[in-house]
C-alpha positions as CSV (number, residue, x, y, z in Angstrom):
1,M,15.6,4.4,-13.0
2,T,13.5,7.1,-11.3
3,T,13.6,7.0,-7.5
4,Y,10.2,7.3,-5.7
5,S,9.5,8.3,-2.1
6,T,6.4,6.2,-1.5
7,L,7.0,3.2,-3.8
8,L,9.8,0.8,-4.7
9,F,9.9,0.2,-8.6
10,T,12.2,-2.4,-10.2
11,I,12.4,-4.1,-13.5
12,D,14.2,-7.5,-14.0
13,A,14.1,-9.8,-17.0
14,G,10.9,-8.4,-18.2
15,I,9.1,-8.4,-14.9
16,A,8.3,-5.0,-13.1
17,Q,7.7,-4.9,-9.4
18,I,5.9,-2.1,-7.6
19,T,6.0,-2.1,-3.8
20,L,3.8,0.3,-1.9
21,N,6.4,1.6,0.6
22,R,4.9,3.8,3.5
23,V,5.5,1.2,6.1
24,E,5.2,3.7,8.9
25,S,1.7,4.5,7.7
26,A,0.6,0.9,6.9
27,N,1.1,1.8,3.2
28,S,-1.7,4.1,3.2
29,M,-2.2,6.4,0.2
30,N,-1.4,10.0,0.3
31,M,-1.1,12.6,-2.5
32,E,2.5,11.6,-3.4
33,M,1.7,8.0,-3.5
34,G,-1.2,8.7,-5.8
35,R,1.2,10.7,-8.2
36,E,3.9,8.0,-8.1
37,L,1.5,5.1,-8.6
38,L,0.2,6.9,-11.8
39,A,3.9,7.5,-12.9
40,V,4.7,3.8,-12.5
41,A,1.5,2.7,-14.3
42,Q,2.4,4.9,-17.3
43,H,5.9,3.4,-17.3
44,C,4.5,-0.3,-17.2
45,A,2.1,0.5,-20.1
46,Q,4.7,2.2,-22.2
47,D,7.7,0.2,-21.8
48,E,7.4,-2.8,-24.2
49,S,10.1,-4.8,-22.4
50,I,7.9,-5.2,-19.4
51,R,5.9,-8.5,-19.8
52,A,4.3,-8.8,-16.4
53,V,3.8,-6.7,-13.4
54,I,3.8,-7.4,-9.7
55,L,2.1,-5.1,-7.2
56,T,2.6,-5.7,-3.5
57,G,3.1,-3.9,-0.2
58,A,6.2,-3.6,2.1
59,G,6.1,-4.8,5.6
60,Q,3.0,-6.3,7.3
61,F,0.3,-4.4,5.4
62,F,-0.6,-4.5,1.7
63,S,-2.4,-1.1,2.1
64,A,-4.6,0.4,4.9
65,G,-6.3,2.6,2.1
66,G,-6.5,6.3,2.2
67,D,-4.3,8.2,4.6
68,L,-7.0,9.8,6.9
69,K,-4.5,11.9,8.7
70,A,-3.3,13.4,5.4
71,F,-6.9,14.1,4.5
72,A,-7.5,15.9,7.8
73,G,-4.4,18.0,6.9
74,F,-6.2,19.3,3.7
75,G,-8.4,21.5,5.8
76,D,-11.1,23.6,3.9
77,A,-9.6,22.4,0.6
78,I,-10.4,18.7,1.4
79,S,-12.9,18.2,-1.4
80,E,-10.7,19.6,-4.1
81,R,-7.6,17.8,-2.8
82,L,-9.3,14.5,-2.4
83,Q,-10.7,14.8,-5.9
84,E,-7.1,15.3,-7.1
85,L,-5.9,12.2,-5.2
86,T,-8.6,10.0,-6.6
87,D,-7.9,11.3,-10.1
88,Y,-4.4,10.0,-9.8
89,L,-5.5,6.7,-8.3
90,H,-8.3,6.2,-11.0
91,A,-5.9,7.0,-13.8
92,A,-3.4,4.5,-12.5
93,V,-6.1,1.7,-12.1
94,S,-7.4,2.4,-15.6
95,I,-3.9,2.0,-17.1
96,F,-3.4,-1.2,-15.1
97,I,-6.5,-2.8,-16.3
98,R,-5.9,-2.0,-20.0
99,M,-2.2,-2.3,-20.4
100,P,-1.1,-5.5,-22.4
101,A,1.0,-6.8,-19.5
102,P,-0.9,-8.8,-16.9
103,M,-0.7,-7.6,-13.3
104,I,-0.4,-9.8,-10.3
105,V,-1.3,-8.5,-7.0
106,A,0.5,-10.1,-4.1
107,V,-1.7,-9.2,-1.0
108,N,0.8,-9.7,1.8
109,G,-1.3,-8.4,4.6
110,A,-4.4,-6.4,5.3
111,A,-6.0,-4.8,2.3
112,V,-8.4,-2.0,3.4
113,G,-10.3,0.6,1.6
114,A,-8.5,1.8,-1.4
115,G,-6.1,-1.0,-0.7
116,F,-8.8,-3.4,-1.2
117,S,-9.9,-1.6,-4.4
118,L,-6.4,-1.6,-5.8
119,A,-6.0,-5.3,-5.2
120,M,-9.1,-6.1,-7.1
121,A,-7.6,-4.4,-10.2
122,G,-5.2,-7.2,-10.7
123,D,-5.5,-9.9,-13.3
124,F,-4.4,-12.5,-10.7
125,V,-4.6,-11.9,-7.1
126,L,-2.4,-14.1,-4.8
127,A,-3.0,-13.6,-1.0
128,S,-1.0,-14.6,1.9
129,D,-3.0,-16.9,4.3
130,T,-2.6,-14.0,6.8
131,A,-4.2,-11.4,4.6
132,K,-7.5,-9.7,5.5
133,F,-9.9,-7.6,3.4
134,A,-12.3,-4.8,4.4
135,M,-13.9,-1.9,2.5
136,A,-14.4,0.1,5.7
137,Y,-15.2,3.4,3.9
138,T,-18.6,4.1,5.5
139,T,-17.1,3.5,8.9
140,A,-15.4,6.9,8.2
141,G,-18.4,8.5,6.6
142,L,-16.9,8.0,3.1
143,S,-17.8,6.0,0.0
144,P,-15.6,3.7,-2.0
145,D,-13.1,4.7,-4.7
146,G,-10.4,2.9,-6.7
147,G,-13.0,1.1,-8.8
148,A,-14.6,-0.9,-6.1
149,S,-18.1,-0.3,-7.2
150,Y,-17.2,-1.6,-10.6
151,F,-15.1,-4.6,-9.6
152,L,-16.9,-6.0,-6.5
153,P,-20.4,-6.6,-8.0
154,R,-18.8,-8.3,-11.0
155,L,-16.6,-10.4,-8.9
156,V,-19.0,-11.4,-6.1
157,G,-22.5,-10.3,-7.1
158,L,-24.6,-7.4,-5.9
159,R,-25.8,-8.9,-2.5
160,R,-22.1,-9.6,-1.4
161,A,-20.9,-6.3,-2.7
162,Q,-23.6,-4.6,-0.6
163,E,-22.4,-6.7,2.4
164,L,-18.8,-5.5,1.9
165,M,-19.4,-2.0,0.9
166,I,-22.4,-1.1,3.2
167,G,-22.2,-3.6,5.9
168,N,-18.3,-3.4,6.1
169,R,-17.8,-7.2,6.5
170,K,-14.3,-8.2,7.0
171,L,-13.0,-11.3,5.1
172,S,-10.1,-13.6,5.8
173,A,-8.0,-14.8,2.9
174,A,-9.8,-18.1,2.9
175,E,-13.1,-16.3,2.8
176,A,-11.8,-14.1,0.1
177,L,-11.0,-17.1,-2.1
178,D,-14.3,-18.7,-1.4
179,W,-16.1,-15.5,-2.6
180,G,-14.0,-15.3,-5.8
181,L,-12.1,-12.2,-4.7
182,V,-8.7,-13.8,-5.0
183,T,-7.1,-16.2,-7.4
184,R,-5.1,-18.3,-4.8
185,V,-4.2,-18.2,-1.2
186,C,-0.5,-19.0,-0.3
187,A,1.3,-19.7,2.9
188,A,2.9,-16.4,4.0
189,D,6.4,-17.7,3.6
190,Q,5.6,-19.0,0.2
191,L,3.8,-15.9,-1.3
192,A,6.8,-14.4,-3.0
193,D,8.0,-17.6,-4.6
194,E,4.6,-18.3,-5.9
195,V,4.1,-14.9,-7.3
196,N,7.5,-14.8,-8.9
197,A,6.9,-18.2,-10.5
198,L,3.6,-17.0,-12.0
199,A,5.1,-13.8,-13.2
200,R,7.8,-15.6,-15.1
201,Q,5.2,-17.9,-16.6
202,L,3.2,-14.8,-17.8
203,A,6.2,-12.8,-18.9
204,D,7.1,-15.8,-21.2
205,A,3.5,-15.9,-22.7
206,A,2.0,-14.0,-25.6
207,T,1.7,-10.5,-24.3
208,Q,-0.3,-9.2,-27.3
209,A,-2.8,-12.0,-26.8
210,I,-3.1,-11.5,-23.1
211,G,-3.6,-7.8,-23.6
212,T,-6.4,-8.6,-26.1
213,V,-8.1,-10.9,-23.7
214,K,-8.0,-8.2,-20.9
215,K,-9.7,-5.7,-23.3
216,Q,-12.4,-8.2,-24.3
217,L,-13.3,-9.0,-20.7
218,L,-13.6,-5.4,-19.7
219,V,-16.3,-4.7,-22.2
220,S,-18.0,-8.0,-22.1
221,F,-20.7,-7.1,-19.5
222,G,-21.8,-4.1,-21.6
223,N,-22.0,-5.6,-25.1
224,S,-24.4,-7.9,-26.8
225,P,-23.3,-11.4,-27.8
226,E,-23.1,-10.2,-31.4
227,T,-20.9,-7.2,-30.6
228,Q,-18.6,-9.3,-28.4
229,M,-18.2,-12.0,-31.0
230,A,-17.4,-9.3,-33.7
231,L,-14.7,-8.1,-31.5
232,E,-13.4,-11.6,-31.0
233,G,-13.4,-12.2,-34.8
234,K,-11.4,-9.2,-35.5
235,A,-9.0,-9.8,-32.7
236,I,-8.2,-13.4,-33.5
237,A,-7.8,-12.7,-37.2
238,H,-5.4,-9.8,-36.4
239,L,-3.4,-11.9,-33.9
240,A,-3.0,-14.9,-36.2
241,A,-1.2,-12.7,-38.6
242,C,1.2,-11.2,-36.0
243,R,4.6,-12.6,-35.1
244,D,3.4,-14.2,-31.9
245,G,0.4,-15.7,-33.5
246,Q,2.5,-17.2,-36.3
247,E,4.9,-18.5,-33.6
248,G,2.2,-20.1,-31.7
249,I,0.7,-21.9,-34.6
250,H,4.2,-23.1,-36.0
251,A,5.3,-24.1,-32.6
252,F,2.1,-26.3,-32.2
253,L,2.6,-27.9,-35.6
254,H,6.3,-28.7,-34.9
255,K,5.6,-29.9,-31.4
256,R,8.0,-27.4,-29.8
257,R,7.6,-24.8,-27.2
258,P,6.8,-21.4,-28.6
259,V,9.1,-18.4,-28.0
260,F,6.9,-15.2,-27.8
261,I,8.4,-11.8,-28.1
262,G,5.4,-9.7,-27.2
263,K,5.2,-7.5,-30.3
């Protein structure tokens, strides 16, 4: 297993865990973290043994977003360097939202800026009851990245997205749940257990079917009903002939629990 300087990455029984690990900098994102996040995203998408992915942060923060101290160090090359960093981040997000394995984001603390954006890329978002959410980009004279302008209007609607991204409203975990930004809020001391239980449930599920659902949802806002139904028809017909589809059908008929292998 590759060793990373800004992340911890483990795989156990089909579940991969990515931990943002720049505790001294509130898990803020520098160039190296961008590169490494892309590398582990590629691994998660290519390794067929991975059936579920957990993304979380070390210490008290999920992520404070971009490392502004590192940005200042770019000097006159800041535009080119920041474009490079966002290229890594955006490629990683694109892989996470398109890979077959579902991703659970465990928001263990404050998720700010790119940390907020990254959290929204999860298929399931479980937040500690102590978590906080803030965009905060415009307070530094910047605009959002990490897919925020795509995810937030779809999750909360335009008016609330404007309040978050322009007005910089801060949300508690309970407010994030009420707004539809997170799937579930957990007591801080129970977050890891609940995340691991959900990851196990998803890792035992039909990975091909889950990956198909992810793809269908990504394009649903841009398609006509007829286009979307055509995609659905082709997908269900294909999956029904695959090993997992056959297993699911026969398990139902024989009143037993299906055993999916994800291929």
